C-alpha positions as CSV (number, residue, x, y, z in Angstrom):
1,M,36.8,34.1,54.9
2,N,39.0,31.0,55.6
3,S,36.4,28.6,54.2
4,N,36.1,30.6,51.0
5,A,39.9,30.7,50.7
6,D,40.2,27.0,51.2
7,L,37.5,26.3,48.6
8,S,39.3,28.6,46.1
9,T,42.6,26.8,46.8
10,I,41.0,23.4,46.3
11,L,39.4,24.5,43.0
12,D,42.7,26.0,41.8
13,R,44.5,22.7,42.6
14,I,41.8,20.7,40.7
15,L,42.2,23.0,37.7
16,D,46.0,22.8,37.7
17,T,45.9,19.0,38.0
18,A,43.4,18.7,35.2
19,A,45.4,21.0,33.0
20,D,48.6,19.1,33.8
21,N,46.9,15.8,32.9
22,L,45.7,17.2,29.6
23,R,49.2,18.5,28.6
24,I,50.4,17.0,25.3
25,A,53.9,16.4,26.7
26,K,52.6,14.3,29.7
27,T,50.3,12.3,27.3
28,L,53.3,11.5,25.1
29,V,55.3,10.4,28.1
30,Q,52.4,8.1,29.2
31,M,52.4,6.6,25.6
32,G,56.2,5.9,26.0
33,L,57.3,8.7,23.7
34,D,60.0,11.4,24.2
35,P,58.2,14.8,24.0
36,N,61.5,16.4,22.9
37,N,62.1,14.0,20.1
38,I,58.8,13.2,18.5
39,T,58.2,12.3,14.8
40,Y,55.3,11.2,12.8
41,D,56.9,7.8,12.3
42,A,57.6,7.3,16.0
43,L,54.0,8.4,16.8
44,F,52.5,6.1,14.2
45,N,54.7,3.1,15.2
46,R,53.7,3.6,18.9
47,L,50.0,3.8,18.1
48,F,50.4,0.7,15.9
49,E,52.1,-1.1,18.8
50,I,49.2,-0.1,21.2
51,V,46.6,-1.4,18.7
52,L,48.5,-4.7,18.3
53,A,48.8,-5.1,22.0
54,N,45.1,-4.8,22.4
55,I,44.1,-7.1,19.6
56,T,42.5,-10.0,21.5
57,L,39.7,-12.4,20.6
58,A,37.4,-10.7,23.1
59,N,38.0,-7.2,21.6
60,M,37.5,-8.5,18.0
61,F,34.1,-9.9,18.9
62,A,33.3,-6.6,20.7
63,L,34.3,-4.6,17.6
64,V,32.0,-6.7,15.3
65,G,29.2,-6.3,17.8
66,A,29.7,-2.5,17.9
67,I,29.5,-2.4,14.1
68,F,26.1,-4.1,14.1
69,F,24.9,-1.8,16.8
70,V,25.9,1.3,14.8
71,A,24.2,-0.3,11.8
72,T,20.9,-0.4,13.7
73,L,21.0,3.4,14.1
74,L,21.0,3.7,10.3
75,M,18.1,1.3,9.6
76,Q,14.6,2.5,9.0
77,R,12.9,-0.9,8.8
78,M,12.1,-2.7,12.0
79,V,12.7,-6.3,11.0
80,P,16.3,-5.9,9.8
81,L,16.9,-3.6,12.8
82,R,15.9,-6.4,15.2
83,V,18.0,-8.9,13.4
84,A,21.1,-6.7,13.4
85,N,20.5,-5.9,17.1
86,M,20.4,-9.7,17.9
87,V,23.6,-10.3,16.0
88,G,25.3,-7.5,17.8
89,C,24.1,-8.8,21.2
90,A,25.4,-12.3,20.3
91,F,28.9,-10.9,19.5
92,F,28.9,-8.9,22.7
93,V,27.9,-11.9,24.8
94,I,30.8,-13.9,23.4
95,S,33.2,-10.9,24.0
96,C,32.0,-10.5,27.6
97,A,32.3,-14.3,28.2
98,L,35.9,-14.2,27.0
99,S,36.9,-11.1,28.9
100,G,35.1,-12.2,32.1
101,S,32.8,-9.2,32.3
102,V,29.8,-10.8,34.1
103,A,27.5,-7.8,34.4
104,T,27.8,-6.8,30.7
105,F,27.5,-10.5,29.8
106,L,24.2,-10.8,31.6
107,L,22.9,-7.5,30.1
108,Y,23.4,-8.6,26.5
109,L,22.3,-12.2,27.2
110,L,18.9,-10.8,28.4
111,L,18.6,-8.5,25.4
112,L,18.7,-11.6,23.0
113,P,15.3,-13.1,24.0
114,V,13.7,-9.7,24.2
115,N,14.7,-8.9,20.6
116,A,13.8,-12.5,19.6
117,V,10.2,-12.1,20.9
118,R,9.7,-8.8,19.3
119,L,11.1,-10.1,16.0
120,R,8.7,-13.1,16.1
121,Q,5.8,-10.7,16.6
122,L,6.8,-8.5,13.7
123,L,7.3,-11.5,11.4
124,K,3.8,-12.8,12.3
125,L,2.3,-9.5,11.4
126,V,4.2,-9.5,8.1
127,K,3.0,-13.0,7.3
128,K,-0.7,-12.2,8.1
129,A,-0.4,-9.0,6.1
130,R,0.8,-10.9,3.1
131,N,-1.8,-13.6,3.5
132,A,-4.4,-10.8,3.4
133,T,-3.6,-10.4,-0.3
134,H,-4.6,-14.1,-0.9
135,G,-8.0,-13.9,0.9
136,D,-7.0,-14.8,4.5
137,R,-8.6,-12.1,6.6
138,S,-8.5,-13.8,10.0
139,M,-8.0,-11.5,12.9
140,E,-6.4,-14.1,15.3
141,W,-3.0,-12.4,14.9
142,L,-4.4,-9.1,16.4
143,K,-5.9,-10.6,19.5
144,P,-2.7,-10.4,21.7
145,F,-2.8,-6.6,21.2
146,M,-6.4,-6.3,22.2
147,T,-8.3,-6.0,25.6
148,E,-11.6,-7.7,26.5
149,R,-14.9,-5.9,27.1
150,R,-18.4,-7.3,27.7
151,Y,-21.8,-5.8,26.7
152,R,-25.4,-6.6,27.7
153,R,-28.5,-6.7,25.5
154,G,-29.5,-3.1,24.7
155,D,-26.1,-1.5,25.3
156,I,-25.0,0.9,22.6
157,L,-21.3,0.4,21.6
158,F,-21.2,3.6,19.7
159,R,-23.5,6.0,17.8
160,K,-23.3,7.4,14.3
161,G,-21.3,10.7,14.4
162,D,-19.5,9.9,17.7
163,A,-15.7,10.4,17.9
164,A,-14.0,7.1,17.0
165,T,-11.0,6.1,19.1
166,E,-11.0,2.3,19.0
167,M,-11.8,-0.8,16.9
168,F,-13.8,-3.8,18.0
169,L,-13.7,-7.6,17.2
170,T,-16.8,-9.6,18.2
171,V,-16.1,-12.8,20.1
172,T,-19.5,-13.9,21.4
173,G,-23.1,-12.5,21.2
174,K,-24.7,-10.6,18.4
175,F,-24.6,-6.9,17.5
176,L,-26.8,-4.9,15.2
177,V,-25.8,-2.1,12.8
178,K,-29.0,-0.1,13.1
179,E,-28.8,2.1,10.0
180,I,-28.6,-0.9,7.6
181,G,-30.2,-3.6,9.8
182,V,-27.3,-6.0,9.6
183,E,-26.4,-8.4,12.4
184,L,-22.7,-9.0,13.2
185,P,-21.9,-12.5,14.4
186,P,-18.8,-13.5,16.3
187,G,-15.5,-13.0,14.4
188,R,-16.6,-9.7,12.7
189,L,-14.7,-6.4,12.8
190,M,-16.5,-3.2,13.9
191,G,-15.3,0.4,13.9
192,E,-12.5,0.0,11.4
193,L,-13.9,2.6,9.0
194,G,-13.6,5.3,11.8
195,F,-9.8,4.6,11.7
196,L,-9.6,5.8,8.1
197,T,-12.2,8.7,8.1
198,P,-10.6,12.1,8.0
199,N,-12.3,13.3,11.2
200,N,-12.4,9.9,12.9
201,R,-16.2,9.8,13.3
202,R,-18.4,6.8,13.5
203,T,-20.3,6.0,10.3
204,A,-23.1,4.0,11.9
205,T,-24.7,3.0,15.2
206,V,-24.0,-0.5,16.7
207,E,-26.2,-2.0,19.4
208,C,-25.8,-5.2,21.4
209,I,-28.9,-7.4,20.8
210,E,-27.5,-10.5,22.6
211,D,-25.1,-10.5,25.6
212,G,-21.6,-10.9,24.3
213,Q,-17.9,-10.2,24.5
214,V,-15.7,-8.1,22.2
215,L,-12.0,-7.3,22.0
216,T,-11.0,-3.7,21.5
217,I,-7.8,-2.0,20.4
218,T,-7.2,1.8,20.3
219,Y,-6.3,3.6,17.1
220,E,-3.1,4.8,18.8
221,R,-2.1,1.1,19.2
222,L,-3.0,0.4,15.6
223,F,-0.7,3.2,14.5
224,E,2.2,1.7,16.6
225,I,1.7,-1.7,14.9
226,Y,1.5,0.0,11.6
227,F,4.8,1.9,12.0
228,Q,6.6,-1.2,13.5
229,N,5.6,-3.5,10.7
230,D,7.2,-1.8,7.6
231,Q,3.7,-0.5,6.5
232,Q,2.6,-4.1,5.8
233,F,-0.1,-3.8,8.4
234,G,-1.5,-0.7,6.6
235,Y,-2.1,-2.9,3.6
236,Y,-3.8,-5.5,5.7
237,I,-6.2,-2.9,7.1
238,L,-6.8,-1.6,3.6
239,V,-7.9,-5.0,2.4
240,L,-10.3,-5.4,5.4
241,T,-11.9,-2.0,5.0
242,S,-12.1,-2.5,1.2
243,Q,-14.0,-5.7,1.8
244,R,-16.4,-4.0,4.1
245,L,-17.0,-1.2,1.6
246,L,-17.6,-3.7,-1.2
247,E,-20.1,-5.6,1.0
248,N,-21.9,-2.4,1.9
249,N,-22.0,-1.4,-1.8
250,Q,-23.4,-4.8,-2.8
251,R,-26.0,-4.5,0.0
252,L,-26.9,-1.1,-1.3
253,Q,-27.2,-2.3,-4.9
254,E,-29.5,-5.2,-3.7
255,S,-31.7,-2.8,-1.8
256,V,-31.9,-0.5,-4.9
257,S,-32.7,-3.5,-7.1
258,R,-35.5,-4.6,-4.7
259,L,-36.8,-1.1,-4.6
260,E,-36.8,-0.8,-8.4
261,A,-38.6,-4.2,-8.7
262,A,-41.2,-3.1,-6.2
263,L,-41.8,0.2,-8.1
264,A,-42.0,-1.7,-11.4
265,Q,-44.6,-4.1,-9.9
266,E,-46.5,-1.2,-8.5
267,K,-46.4,0.6,-11.8
268,A,-47.6,-2.5,-13.7
269,A,-50.4,-3.0,-11.2
270,R,-51.5,0.6,-11.7
271,Q,-51.4,0.2,-15.5
272,M,-53.5,-3.0,-15.3
273,A,-56.0,-1.3,-13.0
274,A,-56.2,1.7,-15.4
275,A,-56.7,-0.7,-18.4
276,R,-59.5,-2.5,-16.6
277,G,-61.2,0.8,-15.7
278,T,-61.0,1.9,-19.3
279,A,-62.5,-1.4,-20.5
């Protein structure tokens, strides 16, 4: 009983103190105003005096930094967001240095190189995506995002119809696309079409015919890169897959042409044989 009463008394005192601290009259007194003689002019002048008293070089830098940080919340594109974040961090670093706030100074100082590295990566992706429109389809820029994997002769990387979850880049060795009999040397991309198919299924079977090494990247990671790169990466992948489709189409046309030529030769031979038999 006594413990409950003591607890109730403590809670009542806490509530009374909180209510007392939240009273408008006490707040006005703390601001240096007379609660019994308050006017809008007096309130405005007092607030203006408080603002002027707190205008320091450190606070001005902090204000500009806060404006840039709020701006990052309104941005949808990653590159401008990173730039605004770095500018905001720089202003906060200067503000903390002037005010002597060591912990906050170190925090924003560490955020600067982190944002700089991420910005550099994004700019490299944008540059490679733009170069793709001029014929540069090198995949060197993607290697830092990929993991290494090794295969031996006879290993099947994936089969036609399998669920597709990752893309491959050949580094060493040779790989055979069995359905069309095409060998893939180092530096070729595999599995990119599964990234674009509606049901993410493999469109062919690939077998390792010479021990080699590949680099892999999951489709989930590709989606992350896509959405972090202002959709430039999507155009890059579109160019690569379009090239592969055009190559496959050209290969199909050549096969059809050879087949038509063979049929024409066979037909001509039959006609000649029939003509000789008649003669």
